C-alpha positions in Angstrom: 157.5 -36.2 194.6 157.9 -33.6 192.1 160.9 -32.2 190.0 162.5 -32.4 186.6 162.1 -35.4 184.7 166.0 -36.0 184.0 166.6 -35.5 187.7 164.1 -38.0 188.6 165.4 -40.6 185.9 169.0 -40.0 187.2 168.0 -40.5 190.8 166.2 -43.8 189.8 169.4 -44.7 188.1 167.8 -45.3 184.9 170.2 -42.9 183.2 173.3 -41.0 184.1 174.2 -37.5 183.9 176.1 -37.7 180.6 173.1 -39.6 178.9 170.7 -36.7 180.0 173.0 -34.1 178.3 173.1 -35.8 175.2 169.2 -36.2 175.5 168.8 -32.4 175.8 171.3 -31.5 173.3 169.3 -34.1 170.6 166.1 -32.2 171.9 167.5 -28.9 171.1 168.5 -30.3 167.6 165.5 -32.1 166.6 162.8 -30.7 169.0 160.2 -32.7 170.9 159.9 -33.4 174.5 162.5 -34.7 176.6 160.9 -38.0 177.6 160.0 -38.9 174.0 163.7 -38.0 173.1 165.1 -40.7 175.6 163.0 -43.2 174.5 163.9 -42.5 170.8 167.6 -42.4 171.5 167.2 -45.8 173.5 168.3 -44.5 176.8 164.8 -45.5 178.5 162.1 -47.6 177.9 158.4 -46.6 177.7 157.7 -48.2 180.9 160.3 -46.6 182.8 159.5 -43.2 181.6 155.8 -43.9 182.9 157.1 -44.8 186.1 159.4 -41.6 186.4 156.5 -39.4 185.5 153.9 -41.1 187.7 156.9 -39.9 190.3 157.1 -36.6 189.0 153.3 -35.9 188.6 151.9 -37.9 191.4 149.8 -40.2 188.9 149.0 -43.7 189.4 149.9 -46.3 186.3 147.8 -49.0 184.8 148.5 -51.9 182.6 146.2 -51.6 179.7 146.7 -55.0 178.6 144.5 -56.1 181.6 141.6 -53.6 181.3 138.4 -54.2 179.5 136.7 -51.1 179.2 132.9 -50.8 179.3 130.8 -49.9 176.2 129.5 -46.9 178.0 133.2 -45.5 178.5 134.1 -46.2 175.1 131.0 -44.4 174.0 132.2 -41.1 175.4 135.3 -40.7 173.1 135.4 -41.5 169.3 138.4 -43.5 168.2 139.8 -40.5 166.3 139.9 -38.5 169.3 141.6 -41.0 171.1 144.3 -41.3 168.7 144.6 -37.6 168.1 145.1 -36.9 171.9 146.9 -40.1 172.6 144.1 -41.4 175.5 142.1 -44.2 175.9 138.9 -44.5 178.2 138.8 -47.2 180.7 136.0 -46.4 183.2 133.2 -44.1 183.5 131.0 -42.8 186.6 127.8 -41.4 184.5 126.2 -40.0 187.9 129.4 -38.0 188.6 130.3 -37.3 185.3 133.7 -38.8 185.6 135.8 -40.3 183.0 138.9 -42.2 183.6 141.4 -42.3 180.9 144.9 -43.6 180.3 147.5 -41.5 178.6 151.2 -41.3 178.0 151.4 -37.5 178.0 149.2 -35.9 180.7 149.0 -32.0 179.5 146.8 -29.8 180.3 145.7 -28.1 177.0 145.2 -31.6 175.4 143.2 -33.5 178.0 141.3 -30.3 178.5 140.1 -30.7 174.8 139.5 -34.4 175.6 137.3 -33.4 178.4 135.4 -31.0 176.2 134.8 -33.8 173.8 133.8 -36.1 176.3 131.6 -33.7 178.4 133.1 -35.4 181.3 135.4 -34.3 183.8 138.9 -36.7 183.3 140.9 -38.7 186.0 144.0 -39.4 184.0 146.2 -42.5 184.7 149.7 -43.3 183.1 150.6 -46.1 180.9 152.8 -46.2 177.7 151.8 -45.2 174.4 152.2 -48.4 172.7 149.6 -49.8 174.8 147.1 -47.0 173.8 147.9 -47.7 170.4 147.0 -51.4 170.8 144.1 -50.7 173.0 142.7 -48.0 170.3 143.2 -50.9 167.5 141.7 -53.6 169.6 138.4 -51.9 170.8 137.5 -49.5 168.2 136.0 -49.9 164.9 138.3 -49.3 161.9 139.2 -45.4 161.3 136.1 -43.4 160.1 133.5 -45.8 161.8 131.4 -45.5 164.6 133.3 -45.4 168.0 130.8 -48.2 169.7 131.6 -51.6 169.5 134.5 -53.8 169.3 137.1 -54.1 166.3 136.0 -55.4 163.2 139.2 -54.6 161.3 142.3 -53.0 162.4 142.7 -49.1 162.8 145.4 -47.4 161.0 148.0 -46.7 163.8 148.4 -42.9 164.6 151.0 -41.7 167.3 150.0 -38.4 168.2 152.4 -35.1 168.0 154.7 -35.3 171.2 153.7 -33.0 173.8 155.2 -34.4 177.6 155.2 -31.9 179.9 155.5 -28.2 178.8 155.9 -26.8 182.3 157.8 -29.6 183.9 160.4 -29.4 181.4 160.2 -25.9 180.3 163.3 -24.8 181.9 165.4 -27.6 180.2 164.8 -26.3 176.8 166.2 -23.1 176.5 167.6 -21.8 173.5 171.4 -23.4 173.2 172.6 -19.8 172.1 171.1 -18.1 175.4 172.0 -21.1 177.7 175.9 -20.5 176.5 175.7 -16.9 176.0 177.4 -17.0 172.6 174.4 -14.7 170.9 176.4 -11.3 169.8 174.6 -7.9 169.7 175.1 -6.7 166.2 176.9 -3.4 166.2 175.1 -0.2 165.5 171.6 -2.4 165.3 170.1 -0.5 168.3 169.5 3.0 168.6 169.8 5.0 171.7 166.2 5.9 172.0 165.2 2.2 172.0 163.6 0.8 175.3 164.8 -2.1 176.9 161.7 -4.1 175.9 162.4 -3.2 172.2 165.9 -4.4 172.1 165.0 -7.7 174.1 162.4 -8.5 171.3 165.0 -8.0 168.5 167.4 -10.0 170.4 164.9 -12.7 171.0 164.1 -12.7 167.0 168.0 -13.0 166.3 167.9 -16.2 168.5 165.3 -17.8 167.0 166.7 -16.9 163.7 169.7 -18.5 164.6 168.1 -21.7 166.0 166.1 -22.0 162.9 169.2 -22.0 160.9 171.2 -24.6 163.2 167.9 -26.9 163.1 168.0 -26.6 159.3 171.6 -27.4 159.1 171.3 -30.4 161.5 168.1 -31.7 159.2 170.1 -31.3 156.0 173.1 -33.6 157.5 171.0 -36.0 158.6 169.3 -36.1 155.2 172.8 -36.7 153.5 173.6 -39.2 155.8 176.4 -37.6 157.3 174.8 -37.0 160.8 172.7 -39.7 163.0 170.2 -38.9 165.6 172.1 -39.3 168.9 175.8 -38.2 167.8 175.0 -34.6 168.1 174.0 -35.2 171.7 176.7 -37.8 172.6 179.5 -35.1 171.3 177.9 -32.4 173.2 178.0 -34.4 176.4 181.8 -35.0 176.3 183.8 -33.1 178.4 186.4 -30.7 177.0 
């Protein structure tokens, strides 16, 4: 099954439409991926998100707590690469040059970089980000040391930059100004000899500038304690 992540979560009765609208508003204000936003707001658990992604992308899931990766799998990726890209190697087939990696965010570009580092073709499976962090701390040496061998001391936990699903959720992260049709063209801005492409490019710059100003305002209100994360989405989801 494929489809939008938010719709799948609604179909699975994990969230309702109001929570999805609130999460989308929060995402537009603060950035990030929809799945991570839903987790941060407490609307879904990591496990529920993984199950929804498995449905959306047709991938299998795994419980890393029950996995004991062989040394040859760990040797395929250094610890810093695992932390940077949010992956963990669980099995390797040297003859076929296949490496199975656990990931919470199966995006093409980061996984492509992981494949380049490992020099193996990747077979991704899904699990929670927190379980990946725990596995890295458990099976790799401390940060800066060799990737081989079990942990002698804990490594510093590093959560990779949210990256969930660009193609699957691209249509859900439009500029709020474009979505509402509230962007007005300044009078006298466009000359008669300008083509449509030039006008659209200039309009895009206007929208981007307004979006940045809105985000800066939201961040300022948050820093001053006047706005908590989730409040904006809740207000936006209210019916008029």
